[in-house]
N, C-alpha and C positions, 0 to 999 in steps of 0.2 A: 504494499499499500504505497500509496505517496504522501507523506504528511507535510505540507508546505508550512512555513508559520511563516507571516509576513512582521515587520520591523512594529512595533507601535504605531498606530493612526495617531497625527497628530504631536504626539509625543518625539517623534524620530523628526519630523516637521520641524516643530519648534527647542529639540532640544542635540539633535544630532543620531546618530545610528551608536548606541555603547555594540563594540566591537565583542564584547563578552559574550554580550543577547544572538546578536550575529552568528558566532560559534554557535552557542546551541543548540539556532534552528537548524542549522549545518547538520549538526550530529544526531538530532532528532530525525532529521531526512533520511540519513544514513542507517539510523537504528532500525528503521520502520519501511524499508523500502522490499526488501525482501518477505517479508509480512504481510500477510493479510487473515480480516476480519471480518468479510461484506462480500457474500456471491456476488454484489451490485455496488456496492462502492469501493474503486480503487483510487480516488482522489481524494482528499479530505484537507481543502485550502483551510487557513485560520488568520482571521485577523483582529488579532488583541487590542484593544482603543483605551488610548487612557488620556484620555483629555478632563478636563477643569466639570464638574458634574451641572456648570450651567449650560456650558456647549449639549451637553448629552439632551436636558433639561429643553433646551430650543431647537434639539433633533438633527442638531449638523453633524450629527455623528451617533451614529445610528446601529445598536445589535438589532440582530437579525440571520436567521439558518434557510438554505435552502438545498434540495436534495434533488440530485435530477436521477435517477436510478437509469434511465436507459440511459445515459450516457457513462454511466459510473463517477458521478462526478458529488460532491458536498462540498460548498462554504459555506463555512460561518463566523461572524465579526461579535464577541463579546468584549465588550468592560471590564476592565480592570480598575477597582480604587483609587485614581490618578493624585493621592497625596502620598498614598503608602507607598506607590512605584517610587514617585520622586524623590522620597525622602529615602528611599532603602538605601543600604550600600549593593551589590552589587548582586551579593548573597539573596536576598529580599528581592531584587527582581527577577533571579534565576524561579524561584519561589513560585511568586507571582503570575511568573510565563507560563511555568510548571500546573498551575493550579486550574490557569486559561486553558491551556489545551485539552485536560483533563474534562473537564468542565464542558469544553463545546461535544468535544466526540460522547460525550454522556446525554447532551442535547438532543443528539439526531441517532441515538441508538433504538429507534426504534421505530424512524422511517428508512432509515439505511439499511438497515436489518445486519445491524453491527452484534457482532458476540464483542459487548460490552467489557464483561469480565476476563477476556482474555486481553484485550486492550490495555484495561486497566495493570493485569499483572506484570507484560510486557515496561507500560509504561513506569511504572513503582519498581522497578527491575533498572532502566534506564536510569531513573533518579537516584537510586541508592548509588549504582556505580559512579554517577558522576555530583554525587556528596549535595544531591541537593530534597531537600527537606520541606514538608507542606503540612 
């Protein structure tokens, strides 16, 4: 399965791309590329949203999810607490990104017919091997 995690929306534009978060997303992609959790979904795109609450409230950055079983694709846009992310050290940022990914995949498990228990187990192994706790 291709698990593509983008740099956080708004935060990356405002503060730049964190090299360690970028590397983490690449490592996640590599770890999951040979795994499969669904007969229908082969690609999952996740866009974490790290934006102030005011922007979310005004609808400038929207959470959402979309599954295209016909094309084997799902996309999820999920917000992360802005203050926690901005004020957190790199370990906290990794933790928040990891939780966002897990919650995002969980949110499409029914529609995408994803074996979430297997995904979660593998994801937690990845996190443990990379010293990410949440």
